[in-house]
ZAMARGU-4260 file (C-alpha; in steps of 0.2 Angstrom, whole numbers, plus 5000, padded with zeros to 4 digits):
<rodrens>
0) 5457/5538/5398 | 5447/5530/5413 | 5450/5539/5430 | 5451/5527/5441 | 5425/5507/5491
5) 5407/5504/5511 | 5420/5497/5522 | 5413/5483/5532 | 5419/5486/5550 | 5407/5477/5559
10) 5409/5467/5576 | 5396/5454/5579 | 5394/5453/5598 | 5388/5436/5604 | 5380/5433/5620
15) 5385/5421/5635 | 5382/5402/5635 | 5365/5397/5639 | 5371/5386/5654 | 5380/5400/5662
20) 5374/5410/5676 | 5372/5426/5667 | 5359/5417/5656 | 5347/5418/5670 | 5348/5437/5672
25) 5341/5451/5660 | 5348/5448/5642 | 5359/5462/5635 | 5351/5473/5621 | 5355/5467/5604
30) 5370/5477/5595 | 5366/5479/5576 | 5379/5487/5564 | 5372/5502/5556 | 5366/5502/5538
35) 5378/5502/5524 | 5374/5520/5519 | 5371/5527/5536 | 5382/5543/5542 | 5392/5531/5554
40) 5397/5520/5538 | 5400/5535/5528 | 5412/5543/5541 | 5421/5527/5542 | 5423/5525/5524
45) 5429/5544/5522 | 5441/5541/5535 | 5449/5526/5527 | 5449/5535/5510 | 5458/5551/5517
50) 5470/5539/5525 | 5474/5529/5510 | 5475/5542/5497 | 5494/5547/5494 | 5501/5563/5499
55) 5517/5571/5490 | 5528/5564/5504 | 5522/5546/5501 | 5527/5548/5483 | 5545/5553/5488
60) 5557/5567/5485 | 5554/5579/5471 | 5534/5578/5472 | 5524/5592/5478 | 5504/5595/5477
65) 5496/5597/5462 | 5483/5610/5456 | 5470/5605/5460 | 5477/5593/5474 | 5463/5586/5482
70) 5445/5582/5477 | 5433/5577/5491 | 5421/5569/5485 | 5428/5565/5468 | 5416/5562/5453
75) 5418/5549/5441 | 5426/5551/5424 | 5413/5543/5411 | 5417/5541/5391 | 5401/5543/5380
80) 5398/5533/5365 | 5407/5546/5355 | 5422/5543/5366 | 5421/5560/5373 | 5424/5560/5392
85) 5415/5570/5405 | 5413/5570/5424 | 5398/5565/5433 | 5393/5563/5451 | 5399/5547/5460
90) 5388/5532/5457 | 5374/5527/5469 | 5382/5517/5483 | 5398/5527/5484 | 5402/5530/5503
95) 5417/5540/5500 | 5429/5546/5485 | 5445/5555/5488 | 5458/5559/5474 | 5474/5567/5476
100) 5485/5574/5463 | 5504/5577/5464 | 5517/5586/5453 | 5534/5577/5449 | 5546/5592/5448
105) 5558/5583/5437 | 5546/5579/5423 | 5533/5593/5426 | 5519/5579/5424 | 5506/5575/5436
110) 5500/5558/5444 | 5485/5553/5454 | 5479/5541/5467 | 5461/5538/5470 | 5451/5529/5483
115) 5433/5524/5483 | 5423/5515/5497 | 5407/5508/5491 | 5393/5501/5501 | 5397/5483/5496
120) 5408/5472/5485 | 5396/5471/5470 | 5395/5490/5468 | 5414/5492/5470 | 5415/5477/5456
125) 5403/5486/5445 | 5415/5502/5445 | 5429/5492/5440 | 5420/5484/5426 | 5414/5501/5420
130) 5432/5508/5418 | 5437/5490/5409 | 5423/5494/5397 | 5428/5512/5393 | 5445/5506/5390
135) 5441/5493/5377 | 5427/5504/5368 | 5437/5519/5366 | 5455/5518/5359 | 5455/5537/5356
140) 5447/5548/5368 | 5445/5567/5371 | 5441/5579/5386 | 5438/5596/5382 | 5455/5600/5373
145) 5464/5585/5380 | 5467/5570/5370 | 5473/5552/5372 | 5477/5538/5358 | 5483/5520/5359
150) 5471/5518/5374 | 5470/5499/5377 | 5469/5486/5391 | 5486/5480/5397 | 5489/5464/5406
155) 5483/5466/5425 | 5498/5470/5438 | 5504/5458/5449 | 5499/5465/5466 | 5495/5454/5481
160) 5479/5455/5492 | 5468/5460/5477 | 5451/5452/5473 | 5452/5461/5456 | 5464/5471/5445
165) 5464/5479/5428 | 5478/5490/5419 | 5475/5503/5406 | 5489/5510/5395 | 5490/5524/5381
170) 5498/5539/5376 | 5492/5559/5381 | 5494/5567/5363 | 5486/5584/5368 | 5486/5593/5385
175) 5472/5604/5393 | 5476/5619/5383 | 5476/5608/5366 | 5496/5609/5364 | 5503/5593/5357
180) 5511/5582/5368 | 5518/5563/5369 | 5518/5557/5386 | 5513/5539/5390 | 5503/5534/5405
185) 5496/5519/5414 | 5481/5517/5426 | 5482/5502/5437 | 5467/5499/5447 | 5464/5486/5460
190) 5448/5481/5472 | 5448/5472/5489 | 5431/5469/5494 | 5422/5485/5494 | 5437/5497/5492
195) 5444/5502/5475 | 5461/5510/5473 | 5468/5517/5458 | 5485/5525/5452 | 5487/5535/5437
200) 5504/5539/5431 | 5513/5551/5418 | 5530/5550/5411 | 5540/5557/5397 | 5544/5546/5383
205) 5562/5544/5388 | 5556/5536/5405 | 5542/5525/5398 | 5550/5509/5403 | 5549/5513/5421
210) 5531/5516/5420 | 5523/5499/5423 | 5535/5494/5438 | 5532/5511/5447 | 5513/5510/5445
215) 5514/5493/5451 | 5523/5496/5467 | 5511/5511/5470 | 5496/5500/5468 | 5504/5487/5480
220) 5506/5501/5493 | 5488/5507/5491 | 5482/5490/5493 | 5494/5488/5509 | 5488/5505/5516
225) 5469/5499/5514 | 5472/5484/5524 | 5482/5494/5538 | 5467/5506/5539 | 5454/5493/5541
230) 5465/5484/5554 | 5466/5499/5565 | 5448/5504/5563 | 5443/5486/5570 | 5437/5486/5588
</rodrens>
């Protein structure tokens, strides 16, 4: 089950017109943007990721912090050729990765939002493509004692403002203790430039019909939060 962004907040400062009186005086020193993997870029990326990842209050009434609640930095979930999952360090070019998990007190199931900021759009796109490959390659997956079946790529969610979107759906058939379960889930992932956001939602079988609309609304909210965070960080 695939687990589910450097932010270019750069202002180009131009000089005056060559015919203006200021042109005759000393020129202003050039202002250059920090390298995409500099400490300043990482700090900005981390601030964005922290602002975008959802808290229990963002999910609504009945949600509390999961255990664990926040992973910062979050690693990457990968699936080997044997379709067994493992976690590895975030790929090169990741500036920030924040994941927050909440617990639904009604269903007693967990859901997660994940925000990743990369050095450029190409690295962000490769992250989404890796998730798509895993979904297509392994319809049955295992992570320690947890198991998932019927893992497949679904129709991409209709969310405005995204450059790229994908959807995965399936069923958790065994929990972390190995006990049998029957919980449908979806993973909706979207990319805007160098930022990737994901939402993972589990539901009971009785409420499976609500999964898609619920996850789509949450992904749209994440996209809006990215745009808001970028706007507020702009000079």
